[in-house]
FILUM-39989 format. One line per 2 residues: their letters; for each residue x negated, y negated, z negated of C-alpha. Coordinates in steps of 0.2 Angstrom, whole numbers, padded with zeros to 4 digits. Layout:
REM FILUM-39989
A	X,Y,Z  ...
This chain:
REM FILUM-39989
XX	-0037,0167,0098  -0024,0154,0103
XX	-0011,0162,0093  -0022,0160,0078
XX	-0025,0142,0083  -0005,0139,0083
XX	-0003,0146,0067  -0018,0136,0058
XX	-0009,0119,0066  0008,0125,0059
XX	0000,0128,0042  -0011,0111,0042
XX	0007,0101,0047  0017,0109,0033
XX	0003,0105,0020  0002,0087,0028
XX	0021,0087,0026  0020,0092,0007
XX	0007,0080,0004  0019,0066,0012
XX	0032,0071,0002  0023,0069,-0015
XX	0015,0054,-0009  0031,0046,-0006
XX	0038,0051,-0023  0022,0045,-0032
XX	0021,0028,-0024  0037,0024,-0026
XX	0034,0024,-0045  0021,0010,-0042
XX	0034,-0004,-0046  0043,0003,-0059
XX	0028,0007,-0070  0023,-0012,-0067
XX	0039,-0019,-0072  0037,-0010,-0089
XX	0019,-0016,-0091  0018,-0031,-0101
XX	0000,-0039,-0096  -0002,-0052,-0082
XX	-0005,-0045,-0062  -0023,-0047,-0065
XX	-0025,-0038,-0079  -0014,-0023,-0074
XX	-0023,-0023,-0056  -0039,-0023,-0063
XX	-0036,-0007,-0076  -0025,0001,-0063
XX	-0042,0000,-0050  -0055,0004,-0063
XX	-0045,0020,-0069  -0042,0026,-0050
XX	-0061,0024,-0048  -0065,0034,-0063
XX	-0054,0049,-0058  -0062,0050,-0040
XX	-0081,0049,-0046  -0079,0068,-0053
XX	-0073,0074,-0036  -0086,0063,-0026
XX	-0100,0069,-0036  -0096,0087,-0034
XX	-0091,0088,-0017  -0097,0071,-0007
XX	-0112,0067,-0016  -0124,0068,0000
XX	-0112,0057,0008  -0112,0043,-0007
XX	-0133,0046,-0005  -0133,0040,0012
XX	-0123,0024,0011  -0135,0010,0016
XX	-0136,-0008,0011  -0126,-0014,0026
XX	-0113,0000,0022  -0112,-0006,0004
XX	-0108,-0025,0010  -0095,-0020,0023
XX	-0085,-0008,0009  -0086,-0023,-0003
XX	-0079,-0035,0010  -0064,-0022,0012
XX	-0063,-0020,-0007  -0061,-0040,-0009
XX	-0046,-0038,0003  -0038,-0026,-0006
XX	-0040,-0035,-0023  -0032,-0048,-0016
XX	-0019,-0036,-0009  -0015,-0031,-0027
XX	-0016,-0047,-0037  -0002,-0054,-0025
XX	0009,-0039,-0024  0008,-0036,-0044
XX	0011,-0053,-0046  0027,-0053,-0035
XX	0034,-0039,-0044  0036,-0050,-0060
XX	0044,-0065,-0050  0057,-0055,-0037
XX	0067,-0041,-0036  0059,-0025,-0035
XX	0067,-0022,-0018  0062,-0038,-0011
XX	0043,-0036,-0017  0042,-0018,-0011
XX	0051,-0022,0007  0040,-0037,0010
XX	0024,-0030,0007  0028,-0015,0016
XX	0029,-0026,0031  0009,-0022,0033
XX	0012,-0011,0048  0017,-0028,0060
XX	0003,-0037,0053  -0009,-0022,0057
XX	-0002,-0025,0074  -0003,-0042,0075
XX	-0022,-0040,0069  -0028,-0027,0080
XX	-0022,-0036,0096  -0029,-0052,0091
XX	-0046,-0046,0086  -0047,-0029,0094
XX	-0039,-0032,0109  -0024,-0017,0106
XX	-0009,-0024,0116  0007,-0018,0107
XX	0021,-0010,0118  0036,-0020,0122
XX	0046,-0009,0110  0035,-0013,0096
XX	0036,-0032,0097  0055,-0030,0098
XX	0053,-0021,0081  0042,-0035,0075
XX	0056,-0048,0078  0070,-0038,0070
XX	0059,-0036,0055  0055,-0054,0054
XX	0073,-0059,0056  0076,-0049,0041
XX	0062,-0056,0030  0068,-0075,0034
XX	0087,-0068,0028  0078,-0060,0013
XX	0070,-0077,0010  0087,-0087,0012
XX	0094,-0076,0000  0080,-0078,-0014
XX	0081,-0096,-0010  0100,-0098,-0012
XX	0100,-0089,-0029  0082,-0093,-0039
XX	0075,-0108,-0030  0059,-0110,-0023
XX	0049,-0106,-0039  0060,-0091,-0043
XX	0062,-0078,-0032  0055,-0085,-0016
XX	0037,-0087,-0024  0038,-0069,-0028
XX	0045,-0065,-0010  0029,-0076,-0004
XX	0018,-0068,-0014  0023,-0050,-0009
XX	0022,-0056,0010  0004,-0063,0005
XX	0000,-0046,0000  0006,-0038,0016
XX	-0005,-0048,0025  -0019,-0044,0015
XX	-0016,-0025,0017  -0013,-0025,0035
XX	-0034,-0034,0035  -0037,-0020,0023
XX	-0031,-0008,0033  -0040,-0014,0052
XX	-0055,-0017,0043  -0058,0000,0034
XX	-0052,0010,0051  -0070,0011,0055
XX	-0077,0014,0039  -0064,0028,0035
XX	-0071,0037,0052  -0089,0037,0045
XX	-0085,0042,0028  -0077,0056,0019
XX	-0059,0050,0009  -0066,0051,-0007
XX	-0082,0042,-0003  -0073,0028,0005
XX	-0061,0027,-0007  -0072,0026,-0024
XX	-0084,0015,-0016  -0069,0002,-0011
XX	-0061,0005,-0026  -0075,0000,-0038
XX	-0078,-0015,-0028  -0061,-0022,-0031
XX	-0062,-0017,-0048  -0077,-0029,-0048
XX	-0071,-0043,-0040  -0053,-0043,-0050
XX	-0064,-0044,-0067  -0067,-0060,-0069
XX	-0048,-0064,-0066  -0043,-0051,-0078
XX	-0056,-0057,-0092  -0048,-0075,-0089
XX	-0030,-0070,-0089  -0031,-0058,-0104
XX	-0052,-0056,-0110  -0046,-0038,-0105
XX	-0035,-0034,-0118  -0018,-0028,-0113
XX	-0003,-0037,-0120  0003,-0022,-0128
XX	-0002,-0004,-0134  0009,0003,-0121
XX	0000,-0003,-0107  -0013,0008,-0108
XX	-0003,0024,-0104  0004,0013,-0090
XX	-0013,0010,-0082  -0017,0025,-0083
XX	-0001,0032,-0074  -0004,0020,-0062
XX	-0021,0027,-0057  -0016,0045,-0058
XX	0001,0045,-0049  0003,0031,-0035
XX	-0015,0030,-0034  -0023,0046,-0033
XX	-0006,0056,-0030  0001,0042,-0018
XX	-0013,0034,-0008  -0026,0048,-0008
XX	-0012,0060,-0002  -0007,0048,0013
XX	-0026,0048,0019  -0026,0067,0018
XX	-0010,0068,0029  -0017,0059,0041
XX	-0029,0071,0047  -0014,0084,0048
XX	0002,0075,0055  0005,0060,0067
XX	0001,0044,0063  0019,0039,0067
XX	0025,0052,0053  0015,0044,0041
XX	0019,0026,0045  0037,0030,0043
XX	0036,0040,0027  0028,0024,0020
XX	0047,0018,0019  0051,0029,0006
XX	0042,0018,-0006  0054,0003,-0005
XX	0071,0016,-0005  0064,0024,-0020
XX	0057,0010,-0031  0074,0000,-0025
XX	0085,0014,-0032  0074,0017,-0048
XX	0075,-0003,-0051  0094,-0002,-0050
XX	0096,0014,-0062  0083,0009,-0076
XX	0082,-0011,-0075  0100,-0013,-0069
XX	0093,-0025,-0055  0101,-0027,-0039
XX	0093,-0037,-0025  0103,-0054,-0019
XX	0117,-0052,-0008  0108,-0059,0008
XX	0093,-0044,0005  0106,-0033,0007
XX	0108,-0038,0024  0089,-0042,0028
XX	0081,-0026,0020  0089,-0014,0033
XX	0082,-0026,0046  0065,-0026,0040
XX	0065,-0007,0039  0073,-0004,0055
XX	0060,-0014,0063  0045,-0008,0056
XX	0053,0010,0062  0054,0004,0079
XX	0038,-0004,0079  0029,0012,0072
XX	0041,0023,0084  0035,0013,0099
XX	0016,0012,0094  0015,0031,0090
XX	0023,0036,0108  0010,0025,0117
XX	-0004,0033,0106  0003,0050,0112
X	0005,0045,0130
């Protein structure tokens, strides 16, 4: 029995690592697909979440119908609040991709683990270990260096505005993760995601209508919206949620840093887009700080 359990853990770990590998590649395409789209950020956000929701509905109806039927009014209100924060995250971050370099946008929005730690310490009483705080300081220094780089090249209304929007998207992502933590424990992944994504699309609808009357700027945007939903939406974030059940939180957290690396490389190849000189200094500080913070938090959880 003990050997069988050990084999099962190894197999689950292998599946979890495979899920992470697929998710890293899938999420890394998100900013690139956004760059190719001609529509505004609210329209892109709305259709991405709408199509992701529609793709998840068959799965939930087939395998998680009972969990969906058990949802009460109070549950829906809490999930709606989570969806509102997620709508803010997508609106801010997708707008940032159009205003600053892909490298700056994806690196800054990936700082959300630092905000998760700060929010958890403030509202949940979860203290961070000393090395996690040091990681936050290192990453924060890198963020300031990146802001300085864009300020020196693009001015306040150029890259810096995009940096600020990406940073705001990271704060919203941190709130989203903390707020949804307890809800994920109560609900299957599919049920949680389909309800939250549906509310997110609903909250984005008025802004998208105001921005474009729900008409994409180009016909090519339709397949791009579908690709955003299927690849970074389903194969990316959904597989990350799956992986959390099979490998350590530290492994998943550290793997998130694959997104800015892959996105930056793709932007350099496809758009000949390189970050400002100071960002080349700041980006390793941000990523290194996040790794240090994730490692310290992971060790504390394991102990």
